[in-house]
N, C-alpha and C positions, 0 to 999 in steps of 0.2 A: 511095471515097465513104464519108463518115462517116454511119452510120445513127443514128436516134434512140435505139436501144437502147444503142449504144456511148457516146453522150453521157450518157445516164442512168447507165450503169455507172461512167463516169469521175467524174461528180458524186458519186455515192454513195461511191465509194472515197475521194475527197477529204474528204468529211464524216467518214468513219470515221477517217481519219488525224488530222484536227483534234481529234476527240473523244478519241482515244488520247493525243495529246500534252497536251491540256488536263487529262486525267485524271491523267497523270503529274505535271503541275505541281500539281494539287490534292492528290495523294497526298503529294508532297514537302512541300507547305505543311502538310498534316495531321501529317506526321511531325515537322516543325519545331515545330509548336504543341504536340504531345505532349511533345517533349523539353523545351520551355520550361516546360510545366506541371509536369513531373516535377522539374525543377531547382528550381522555386519552391515545391514542395509542402512543407507543414509537417508534421513528424512529431509525432503527438499521443500523449500519455501513455496514453490509452485503449487504443491498439493494442499497447501494450507489456505489458499486464496478463496475468498467468498464465492466467486463464480466457478470454482472447481469443486469445493467440498465445504459448503456452509455449515454442515453438522459438526465440523471440527472446531468451530468457534472463531475462525478467521482473526485471531489475535496472537501477536508475538511480542516479546519483550526485548528491548535493546537498551544497552547501558549508556546513559548520559552522565554528565558530571555528578548529578545529585543521586544517581542510582538507576535501577532498571525502570523503564517507562513502557507502557503498553502502546503498541501500534496496531492499527487495523490493516489486515491484508486485503485490500479493497479489490484488486484486479490482478488476474494472472497474465494479462496482456496489455500493458500500457507502453506502446511503442516497442513491444517484444520483450518487456521485462515486467517484474512484479511491482505493483504500486503499493506503497505503505503510506498510511495517513495517521498522524498522531491522534490518539483517542481523545486526549484532553488538550485544551488550549494551553499555550505557554502561560506561565505564572504572571507575566507582565504584559499588560496591554500596551500597544504602541501605535503611532501614526503610520499610515501607508507611505506618506512622504512628509518629512519634517518641514515645518514652516513656522518659525517663532512669531512671525507677524500675524499669522492666521488670516492672511489675505492673499488671494491668488489673482495674478494677472492671467488672462486667457492664454497668453503666450508661454506661460510657465509649465503647462501640461502636468499639473500635480497628480492627475489620475493615470499617467502613463506608467506601465509596470516595469519595463526594462530599465535597470539601474536605479529604480526608486529606492527610497530608504529601506523599505522592507525587503526588497530583492537583495540589496547589499548585506543587510543583517543576516538573512537566512543562509547566504553563501559565504559568510564571514564568521561573525561571532557565534551564530547558532551551530553551524556545522562543526565548530571546534569543540563542542560538547562531547563529541564522539571520539573514540580511539582512532589512531592513525589508520589502523587496519579497516575499521568500519568506513571511514571517510574514503579510503581508496576503493572499497567495495561498492560504494554508491555509484550508480550509473548516470552519466550525463544524458538527460532526457531532452528531446526536442519538444518544446511546448508551444502551443499556438496562443498568441496574444493579439490584442487589437492594435492595428497600425496607428501610429501617432496621427497620421493624416486623416483618420476617421473620427478622431476625438474632437468634440465641439461642433461637428457638422453632421452628426448622425450617419456617418459613413458605414460601410460594411466590409472594409478590407482588413486582412490580418497578415501577420508575419510570423515566422518561427524563430525562437531563440533557444539556445541550449543551456540548461541549468541542472545542477545536481539537486538542489533543494528549491522548492517552489510552492506557491499557493495554487489550489485548485480554482478553476474558473466557475462562473455562474452556471454555464451550460453543463459542465461536468457534474456539478452538485445538484442538477435538476432544478435550478432556480426558475422562477416564472419567466416566460418569454416576454421580451420588452422590445418596443421599437427603438429604444435607446440603448440597446446592447447588441454586441456582435457575438455570434456563436463561436466560442473559442473551444474547439474540440467537440467531443460527443458526450452525451449523458452516460455516466457510469451506472452499470446495472445495480450496483450496491445502493445507490440513492434513488434509482428509478423504482425500486421495489417498496420502499418504505420512507416516508417523509421524515419520520422521527430520527432516522440515522443521520440526518443533516445537523441535528441539534448537538451542540458541543458545550462542555462545561469547563470552568476554571478549576484549578486544583482544590478549591474549597467546595466543589460540587454545585456551584451557582451557574445556571445556564446563562450564556452571554453571547452577544453577536460577535461575528468574526469576519475578517476581510476575505473577499475573493480577489482574484487578480484582474477582474473585469471592470473597466470604466463605464460610467453612465455617459453616453456619447452626446447628450444634449449640451453638456458643459465640459470643461477641460480639467476640473478638479474634484469631481464626484465619483466615488467608487462604490460598487455594489457590496453589500454585506449579507450574511446569512444570520437571521435572528432565531430565537427560540420558537417563534410562531409563524414568521413570514420573512420573505426577502425584503431587505431594506437597502438604503444607500446613505452615504455620509461624506462630508468633506474629507479630502485626503489627509488633512492635518489633525483630525480628531484621533483619540485613542480608542482602538477596538481590539478584539481578540485576534490571536495569530495561531493558525493551525497548519504546521508544516507538512509537506509531503515529499517523498523521494522514492526512487526505484532501486531495487537490487535484482541481481540475476536470479532466474527461477531455480537454478541449481544450488543456491545458497543453502547451507545445511543449518537446521535448527535442532535443538534438543529439548527434552522435557526435564524440568527441574522442580523440586519441591521446597527449595530454600529461598525463593524470591518473595512469595507471599505465604504467610503462616497458614498452614492447613490446606493449601491448594497446590496442585500441580499445574504448571504453566509452561508454554513453549517459549524458548529463549534462543536468540542468536548471540553467540559468544564472540 
């Protein structure tokens, strides 16, 4: 004889079995959904930045005329965007400001960054190395420079200008403090952690000094440089290395490819 207790026990057992099987189906569906989400997830440049995830290598390749070139993803927040710095110096050294006579009158302000020869080059000939899509993706950044009125009189005033491509400042590169320089921006964590990261190389792997955008304010034609071992300075008309920087939005998508460098997988912005 089947009692009411046995009937209730049987019904409860059936309900539990149904719940377990439905749960497994739901879990399987959840797993499938998670897999599909992961497969479709876009890798964003913001997460590759040194100050966000240094273990990922903070390096991404962009295509210039001569092929794909490595850029360091230095900061996730440079005026709200991601700062990229060319890992190698440009193949050609050049003056900060051209002067065929190699003589400067104080009134010429050869060390002034805005509209200098190198400023014009970076936002003209250099930027044209990239595709039109990449040029349009570059964000105009407000950068701090030494006011012309401070040059030659050791002043301390600054102004802001907007540029797509620019040089980093002595302060941003964690150069030695000097009474003859103005703090243009803040030291970037990337350079604050390790001096060696300031050292840059020509394509032949020879370490070489390169320009900052910071004038030495005792004079009107001397500009600070970053050398392999120490900060230096030179006349604006001498030839030194050039290390371009620019910003992209943090949401910029990158991919991993194995056809850029033989035997290696690298991150690429296409």
